[in-house]
C-alpha positions as CSV (number, residue, x, y, z in Angstrom):
1,M,65.4,104.8,124.8
2,A,65.0,106.9,127.9
3,S,66.8,104.3,130.0
4,I,69.9,104.5,127.7
5,R,69.9,108.3,128.0
6,T,69.7,108.1,131.7
7,A,72.5,105.5,131.8
8,R,74.7,107.8,129.7
9,T,73.9,110.8,131.8
10,L,74.8,108.9,135.0
11,A,78.0,107.6,133.4
12,V,79.1,111.1,132.5
13,L,78.2,112.5,135.9
14,A,80.1,109.6,137.6
15,S,83.2,110.3,135.5
16,V,83.4,114.0,136.4
17,P,85.3,113.5,139.7
18,L,87.8,111.2,137.9
19,C,88.4,113.8,135.2
20,L,88.9,116.5,137.8
21,G,91.3,114.4,139.7
22,L,93.4,113.6,136.6
23,A,93.4,117.2,135.4
24,G,94.0,118.8,138.8
25,G,97.7,118.3,139.2
26,V,99.6,120.3,141.9
27,A,103.1,121.5,141.7
28,H,105.3,121.6,144.8
29,A,108.4,123.7,145.4
30,F,110.8,122.9,148.2
31,A,113.2,125.1,150.0
32,D,116.9,124.4,149.4
33,T,117.3,122.8,152.8
34,E,114.7,120.2,152.1
35,V,116.1,118.8,148.8
36,D,119.4,117.0,148.2
37,T,120.3,118.6,144.9
38,T,123.4,116.4,144.5
39,N,121.3,113.4,143.5
40,A,120.4,113.1,139.8
41,W,117.0,111.7,140.6
42,A,116.0,115.0,142.4
43,S,115.7,116.7,139.1
44,G,114.8,113.8,136.9
45,N,118.1,113.8,135.0
46,L,118.5,110.1,134.6
47,G,118.0,110.0,130.9
48,S,114.2,109.7,131.4
49,L,112.0,109.7,128.4
50,G,110.1,112.8,127.5
51,S,106.3,112.8,127.8
52,G,104.2,111.9,124.8
53,V,106.9,110.7,122.4
54,V,107.1,106.9,123.2
55,G,105.0,104.6,121.0
56,A,102.8,105.7,118.1
57,N,102.8,109.4,117.4
58,D,99.8,110.5,115.4
59,G,99.6,114.2,114.8
60,N,102.0,116.8,116.3
61,V,103.9,115.6,119.4
62,A,106.4,117.6,121.5
63,T,108.5,116.8,124.6
64,T,110.6,118.9,126.9
65,Q,113.4,117.9,129.2
66,Q,114.4,120.5,131.8
67,S,117.1,120.0,134.4
68,A,119.5,121.7,136.8
69,I,121.6,119.8,139.3
70,G,123.8,120.9,142.2
71,S,124.9,124.1,143.7
72,G,125.2,127.0,141.1
73,A,123.7,124.9,138.3
74,S,122.0,126.8,135.5
75,N,118.6,125.7,134.1
76,E,118.6,124.0,130.8
77,S,115.6,123.2,128.6
78,N,115.7,120.9,125.5
79,T,112.6,120.7,123.4
80,A,111.9,118.4,120.5
81,G,108.9,118.0,118.3
82,I,107.8,115.6,115.6
83,A,104.8,115.3,113.3
84,D,103.1,112.1,112.1
85,S,106.0,109.8,112.8
86,P,105.2,106.2,113.9
87,F,108.6,105.8,115.6
88,A,110.9,108.5,116.9
89,A,114.1,108.4,118.8
90,I,114.9,111.8,120.4
91,D,118.2,112.3,122.1
92,Q,118.0,115.2,124.5
93,S,121.6,114.9,125.9
94,D,124.1,117.7,126.0
95,R,126.0,116.6,122.9
96,T,126.9,119.3,120.3
97,Y,126.8,118.4,116.6
98,T,128.4,120.5,114.0
99,I,127.5,120.0,110.3
100,V,129.7,121.7,107.8
101,F,128.5,122.0,104.2
102,G,131.2,122.6,101.6
103,F,133.8,121.1,99.3
104,D,136.3,118.6,100.7
105,W,139.5,119.7,98.8
């Protein structure tokens, strides 16, 4: 029994650096002269999938797409959330939908 506890303790201690490496992300900011803002890939605006929404979604899931491209562009953020949906298709494009409720005379 003691050897199992020792093995579990060693496994936990060995996994600590891995967990720190995965959770210790670093964000980098570039000066305007270093980034070619005319390319869509520079801001991740190629219709990429949001994080955490692809596949099975158990519980509450949210995704955010944020982009600004080119000189004088304004920042835009689109957020979508779902709850307990096994399949979800989320369109975070710039389309505007208008729904009118009323009588069609």
